[in-house]
BALOBA-1460 file (C-alpha; in Angstrom, 3 decimals):
// residues 197
<rec num="1" residu="x" x="-8.081" y="8.618" z="0.510"/>
<rec num="2" residu="x" x="-5.101" y="7.417" z="-1.494"/>
<rec num="3" residu="x" x="-2.599" y="4.625" z="-0.807"/>
<rec num="4" residu="x" x="0.888" y="5.265" z="-2.201"/>
<rec num="5" residu="x" x="2.331" y="2.656" z="-4.594"/>
<rec num="6" residu="x" x="5.657" y="4.071" z="-5.569"/>
<rec num="7" residu="x" x="4.795" y="5.465" z="-9.057"/>
<rec num="8" residu="x" x="1.104" y="4.618" z="-8.704"/>
<rec num="9" residu="x" x="-1.385" y="5.893" z="-6.150"/>
<rec num="10" residu="x" x="-4.610" y="4.070" z="-5.511"/>
<rec num="11" residu="x" x="-7.482" y="6.298" z="-4.679"/>
<rec num="12" residu="x" x="-10.559" y="5.223" z="-2.624"/>
<rec num="13" residu="x" x="-13.044" y="7.942" z="-3.029"/>
<rec num="14" residu="x" x="-15.592" y="6.345" z="-5.275"/>
<rec num="15" residu="x" x="-17.817" y="5.505" z="-2.265"/>
<rec num="16" residu="x" x="-18.107" y="1.784" z="-2.890"/>
<rec num="17" residu="x" x="-15.513" y="-1.041" z="-2.948"/>
<rec num="18" residu="x" x="-16.832" y="-2.106" z="-6.462"/>
<rec num="19" residu="x" x="-16.436" y="1.426" z="-7.931"/>
<rec num="20" residu="x" x="-12.917" y="1.626" z="-6.387"/>
<rec num="21" residu="x" x="-12.070" y="-1.510" z="-8.371"/>
<rec num="22" residu="x" x="-13.468" y="0.016" z="-11.504"/>
<rec num="23" residu="x" x="-11.219" y="3.009" z="-10.904"/>
<rec num="24" residu="x" x="-8.113" y="0.926" z="-10.973"/>
<rec num="25" residu="x" x="-8.502" y="0.770" z="-14.706"/>
<rec num="26" residu="x" x="-7.473" y="4.498" z="-14.881"/>
<rec num="27" residu="x" x="-4.055" y="4.242" z="-16.655"/>
<rec num="28" residu="x" x="-2.356" y="5.986" z="-19.482"/>
<rec num="29" residu="x" x="-2.738" y="4.457" z="-22.937"/>
<rec num="30" residu="x" x="-0.318" y="1.564" z="-23.396"/>
<rec num="31" residu="x" x="0.594" y="1.481" z="-19.741"/>
<rec num="32" residu="x" x="0.655" y="-1.952" z="-18.007"/>
<rec num="33" residu="x" x="-2.196" y="-3.489" z="-16.041"/>
<rec num="34" residu="x" x="-2.101" y="-1.601" z="-12.837"/>
<rec num="35" residu="x" x="-3.124" y="-4.548" z="-10.834"/>
<rec num="36" residu="x" x="-0.440" y="-6.870" z="-12.188"/>
<rec num="37" residu="x" x="2.757" y="-5.388" z="-10.912"/>
<rec num="38" residu="x" x="4.165" y="-7.028" z="-7.912"/>
<rec num="39" residu="x" x="2.399" y="-6.120" z="-4.664"/>
<rec num="40" residu="x" x="-0.225" y="-3.711" z="-6.276"/>
<rec num="41" residu="x" x="-3.132" y="-5.864" z="-6.039"/>
<rec num="42" residu="x" x="-2.293" y="-6.751" z="-2.460"/>
<rec num="43" residu="x" x="-1.872" y="-3.067" z="-1.559"/>
<rec num="44" residu="x" x="-5.209" y="-2.377" z="-3.187"/>
<rec num="45" residu="x" x="-7.016" y="-5.127" z="-1.203"/>
<rec num="46" residu="x" x="-5.630" y="-3.724" z="2.083"/>
<rec num="47" residu="x" x="-6.279" y="-0.137" z="0.964"/>
<rec num="48" residu="x" x="-9.962" y="-0.848" z="0.114"/>
<rec num="49" residu="x" x="-10.487" y="-2.652" z="3.363"/>
<rec num="50" residu="x" x="-11.069" y="-6.132" z="1.974"/>
<rec num="51" residu="x" x="-7.989" y="-7.506" z="3.703"/>
<rec num="52" residu="x" x="-6.909" y="-6.142" z="7.157"/>
<rec num="53" residu="x" x="-3.490" y="-4.431" z="7.228"/>
<rec num="54" residu="x" x="-0.646" y="-6.934" z="8.093"/>
<rec num="55" residu="x" x="-2.372" y="-9.842" z="6.574"/>
<rec num="56" residu="x" x="0.223" y="-12.042" z="4.782"/>
<rec num="57" residu="x" x="-0.684" y="-12.257" z="0.962"/>
<rec num="58" residu="x" x="1.752" y="-14.782" z="-0.397"/>
<rec num="59" residu="x" x="-0.838" y="-16.309" z="-2.849"/>
<rec num="60" residu="x" x="-1.411" y="-12.957" z="-4.664"/>
<rec num="61" residu="x" x="-0.103" y="-13.349" z="-8.061"/>
<rec num="62" residu="x" x="-0.717" y="-12.634" z="-11.839"/>
<rec num="63" residu="x" x="-3.650" y="-14.988" z="-11.947"/>
<rec num="64" residu="x" x="-5.367" y="-13.067" z="-9.168"/>
<rec num="65" residu="x" x="-4.544" y="-9.808" z="-10.939"/>
<rec num="66" residu="x" x="-6.189" y="-11.246" z="-14.154"/>
<rec num="67" residu="x" x="-9.339" y="-12.368" z="-12.263"/>
<rec num="68" residu="x" x="-9.766" y="-9.114" z="-10.614"/>
<rec num="69" residu="x" x="-9.277" y="-7.202" z="-13.939"/>
<rec num="70" residu="x" x="-12.074" y="-9.416" z="-15.399"/>
<rec num="71" residu="x" x="-14.330" y="-8.599" z="-12.530"/>
<rec num="72" residu="x" x="-13.523" y="-4.823" z="-12.894"/>
<rec num="73" residu="x" x="-14.373" y="-4.976" z="-16.549"/>
<rec num="74" residu="x" x="-17.663" y="-6.636" z="-15.904"/>
<rec num="75" residu="x" x="-18.632" y="-4.231" z="-13.019"/>
<rec num="76" residu="x" x="-17.584" y="-1.258" z="-14.991"/>
<rec num="77" residu="x" x="-19.697" y="-2.307" z="-18.042"/>
<rec num="78" residu="x" x="-22.690" y="-3.013" z="-15.731"/>
<rec num="79" residu="x" x="-22.517" y="0.247" z="-13.937"/>
<rec num="80" residu="x" x="-22.019" y="2.388" z="-16.952"/>
<rec num="81" residu="x" x="-24.884" y="0.666" z="-18.656"/>
<rec num="82" residu="x" x="-27.119" y="1.332" z="-15.635"/>
<rec num="83" residu="x" x="-26.093" y="5.015" z="-15.717"/>
<rec num="84" residu="x" x="-26.870" y="5.153" z="-19.514"/>
<rec num="85" residu="x" x="-30.266" y="3.199" z="-19.086"/>
<rec num="86" residu="x" x="-28.851" y="0.233" z="-21.145"/>
<rec num="87" residu="x" x="-28.468" y="-3.446" z="-20.387"/>
<rec num="88" residu="x" x="-25.191" y="-5.388" z="-20.089"/>
<rec num="89" residu="x" x="-26.391" y="-8.962" z="-19.629"/>
<rec num="90" residu="x" x="-23.136" y="-10.822" z="-20.032"/>
<rec num="91" residu="x" x="-21.564" y="-8.536" z="-17.494"/>
<rec num="92" residu="x" x="-24.470" y="-9.176" z="-15.187"/>
<rec num="93" residu="x" x="-24.214" y="-12.803" z="-15.472"/>
<rec num="94" residu="x" x="-20.454" y="-12.592" z="-14.632"/>
<rec num="95" residu="x" x="-21.047" y="-10.398" z="-11.595"/>
<rec num="96" residu="x" x="-23.961" y="-12.574" z="-10.387"/>
<rec num="97" residu="x" x="-21.804" y="-15.761" z="-10.895"/>
<rec num="98" residu="x" x="-18.995" y="-14.315" z="-8.738"/>
<rec num="99" residu="x" x="-21.341" y="-12.859" z="-6.075"/>
<rec num="100" residu="x" x="-22.743" y="-16.360" z="-5.500"/>
<rec num="101" residu="x" x="-19.507" y="-17.432" z="-3.781"/>
<rec num="102" residu="x" x="-18.929" y="-17.269" z="-0.165"/>
<rec num="103" residu="x" x="-17.207" y="-13.972" z="0.924"/>
<rec num="104" residu="x" x="-14.076" y="-14.254" z="3.297"/>
<rec num="105" residu="x" x="-14.820" y="-15.074" z="6.875"/>
<rec num="106" residu="x" x="-13.891" y="-12.486" z="9.515"/>
<rec num="107" residu="x" x="-13.324" y="-12.542" z="13.152"/>
<rec num="108" residu="x" x="-12.341" y="-10.237" z="16.043"/>
<rec num="109" residu="x" x="-8.856" y="-10.711" z="17.555"/>
<rec num="110" residu="x" x="-6.948" y="-8.733" z="20.176"/>
<rec num="111" residu="x" x="-4.335" y="-6.256" z="18.960"/>
<rec num="112" residu="x" x="-1.088" y="-5.791" z="21.042"/>
<rec num="113" residu="x" x="-2.767" y="-2.954" z="22.885"/>
<rec num="114" residu="x" x="-5.707" y="-5.089" z="23.768"/>
<rec num="115" residu="x" x="-8.263" y="-3.436" z="21.444"/>
<rec num="116" residu="x" x="-10.291" y="-5.576" z="19.082"/>
<rec num="117" residu="x" x="-9.330" y="-5.625" z="15.393"/>
<rec num="118" residu="x" x="-10.788" y="-7.463" z="12.529"/>
<rec num="119" residu="x" x="-8.875" y="-10.491" z="10.945"/>
<rec num="120" residu="x" x="-9.635" y="-12.982" z="8.164"/>
<rec num="121" residu="x" x="-10.722" y="-16.427" z="9.549"/>
<rec num="122" residu="x" x="-8.494" y="-18.071" z="7.159"/>
<rec num="123" residu="x" x="-5.778" y="-17.196" z="4.495"/>
<rec num="124" residu="x" x="-7.217" y="-14.884" z="1.972"/>
<rec num="125" residu="x" x="-8.677" y="-16.656" z="-1.162"/>
<rec num="126" residu="x" x="-9.074" y="-15.030" z="-4.435"/>
<rec num="127" residu="x" x="-12.597" y="-16.412" z="-5.052"/>
<rec num="128" residu="x" x="-13.831" y="-15.210" z="-1.733"/>
<rec num="129" residu="x" x="-12.392" y="-11.701" z="-2.176"/>
<rec num="130" residu="x" x="-13.777" y="-11.559" z="-5.714"/>
<rec num="131" residu="x" x="-17.236" y="-12.637" z="-4.152"/>
<rec num="132" residu="x" x="-16.990" y="-9.786" z="-1.772"/>
<rec num="133" residu="x" x="-16.499" y="-7.113" z="-4.581"/>
<rec num="134" residu="x" x="-19.221" y="-8.609" z="-6.653"/>
<rec num="135" residu="x" x="-21.712" y="-8.633" z="-3.769"/>
<rec num="136" residu="x" x="-20.884" y="-4.981" z="-3.166"/>
<rec num="137" residu="x" x="-21.831" y="-4.357" z="-6.971"/>
<rec num="138" residu="x" x="-25.032" y="-6.348" z="-6.546"/>
<rec num="139" residu="x" x="-25.933" y="-4.468" z="-3.437"/>
<rec num="140" residu="x" x="-25.218" y="-1.084" z="-5.099"/>
<rec num="141" residu="x" x="-27.114" y="-1.767" z="-8.264"/>
<rec num="142" residu="x" x="-30.274" y="-3.332" z="-6.597"/>
<rec num="143" residu="x" x="-30.648" y="-0.466" z="-4.153"/>
<rec num="144" residu="x" x="-32.770" y="2.153" z="-6.003"/>
<rec num="145" residu="x" x="-31.537" y="4.979" z="-3.847"/>
<rec num="146" residu="x" x="-27.799" y="4.141" z="-4.107"/>
<rec num="147" residu="x" x="-28.069" y="3.399" z="-7.883"/>
<rec num="148" residu="x" x="-29.616" y="6.844" z="-8.406"/>
<rec num="149" residu="x" x="-26.487" y="8.440" z="-6.902"/>
<rec num="150" residu="x" x="-24.156" y="6.932" z="-9.509"/>
<rec num="151" residu="x" x="-22.364" y="9.666" z="-11.307"/>
<rec num="152" residu="x" x="-19.632" y="10.069" z="-14.060"/>
<rec num="153" residu="x" x="-16.836" y="12.492" z="-13.166"/>
<rec num="154" residu="x" x="-17.120" y="15.673" z="-15.237"/>
<rec num="155" residu="x" x="-13.372" y="16.105" z="-15.166"/>
<rec num="156" residu="x" x="-11.358" y="16.192" z="-18.361"/>
<rec num="157" residu="x" x="-10.074" y="12.792" z="-19.455"/>
<rec num="158" residu="x" x="-11.583" y="11.125" z="-16.334"/>
<rec num="159" residu="x" x="-13.758" y="8.078" z="-16.678"/>
<rec num="160" residu="x" x="-14.303" y="7.427" z="-13.003"/>
<rec num="161" residu="x" x="-17.843" y="6.574" z="-11.665"/>
<rec num="162" residu="x" x="-18.585" y="7.496" z="-8.027"/>
<rec num="163" residu="x" x="-21.375" y="7.523" z="-5.682"/>
<rec num="164" residu="x" x="-22.934" y="11.035" z="-5.032"/>
<rec num="165" residu="x" x="-23.409" y="11.369" z="-1.330"/>
<rec num="166" residu="x" x="-23.106" y="15.105" z="-1.180"/>
<rec num="167" residu="x" x="-25.790" y="17.369" z="0.262"/>
<rec num="168" residu="x" x="-28.127" y="18.357" z="-2.571"/>
<rec num="169" residu="x" x="-26.428" y="15.709" z="-4.934"/>
<rec num="170" residu="x" x="-24.418" y="18.394" z="-6.692"/>
<rec num="171" residu="x" x="-20.973" y="16.771" z="-6.688"/>
<rec num="172" residu="x" x="-19.337" y="17.047" z="-10.032"/>
<rec num="173" residu="x" x="-16.051" y="15.358" z="-9.712"/>
<rec num="174" residu="x" x="-14.767" y="11.944" z="-8.389"/>
<rec num="175" residu="x" x="-12.486" y="14.028" z="-6.239"/>
<rec num="176" residu="x" x="-12.511" y="17.669" z="-5.452"/>
<rec num="177" residu="x" x="-8.897" y="17.561" z="-4.776"/>
<rec num="178" residu="x" x="-7.939" y="15.915" z="-7.986"/>
<rec num="179" residu="x" x="-10.372" y="16.432" z="-10.870"/>
<rec num="180" residu="x" x="-11.927" y="19.509" z="-9.217"/>
<rec num="181" residu="x" x="-8.769" y="21.066" z="-8.604"/>
<rec num="182" residu="x" x="-7.557" y="20.353" z="-12.178"/>
<rec num="183" residu="x" x="-10.685" y="22.119" z="-13.320"/>
<rec num="184" residu="x" x="-10.333" y="25.057" z="-11.058"/>
<rec num="185" residu="x" x="-6.632" y="25.612" z="-12.328"/>
<rec num="186" residu="x" x="-7.750" y="25.271" z="-16.077"/>
<rec num="187" residu="x" x="-10.520" y="27.820" z="-15.529"/>
<rec num="188" residu="x" x="-8.001" y="30.257" z="-13.902"/>
<rec num="189" residu="x" x="-5.536" y="29.758" z="-16.648"/>
<rec num="190" residu="x" x="-8.413" y="30.436" z="-19.278"/>
<rec num="191" residu="x" x="-9.368" y="33.660" z="-17.378"/>
<rec num="192" residu="x" x="-5.776" y="34.722" z="-17.165"/>
<rec num="193" residu="x" x="-5.171" y="34.204" z="-21.011"/>
<rec num="194" residu="x" x="-8.345" y="36.224" z="-21.778"/>
<rec num="195" residu="x" x="-7.174" y="39.043" z="-19.465"/>
<rec num="196" residu="x" x="-3.765" y="39.144" z="-21.280"/>
<rec num="197" residu="x" x="-5.461" y="39.165" z="-24.713"/>
């Protein structure tokens, strides 16, 4: 799933909210922080499902983006260390500290058509949203079955980590439509070059 952002598209195909946050670091060298531009963090929060669509987000600013970028770095270090069988104790402490906070309260409200939809109990707060993402990381990394499904994308120049829930656990790419398609195109070009030679 992707959410268009003008010149930047968020993808939500990592399998967990915390991994989708880690994926927001995928930018070209020297590019601006992807969460910092006006509206991007708010659109990511809605796209990943932490904030219901239509929720006003007037408080989201550069300070929020910096805090989410810090959490992203900690979760990324921690997840990659777990995959590699290493320890990342300072990242673990940071994630645990943020996970201890209360997540946002939610409630059910009636939509104009009469159906029940989710809404936040109060205006979104940065600390509560950070806590929700950090708790997702804690839940992922303390669940042995989920932790064993963590994979690195095999796509060229892709650093994404995802949760492999495929049948047989044979998924190779973060997205078959993106990295998988690139690999298939590259393979076709190599075969065509060999055939021409």
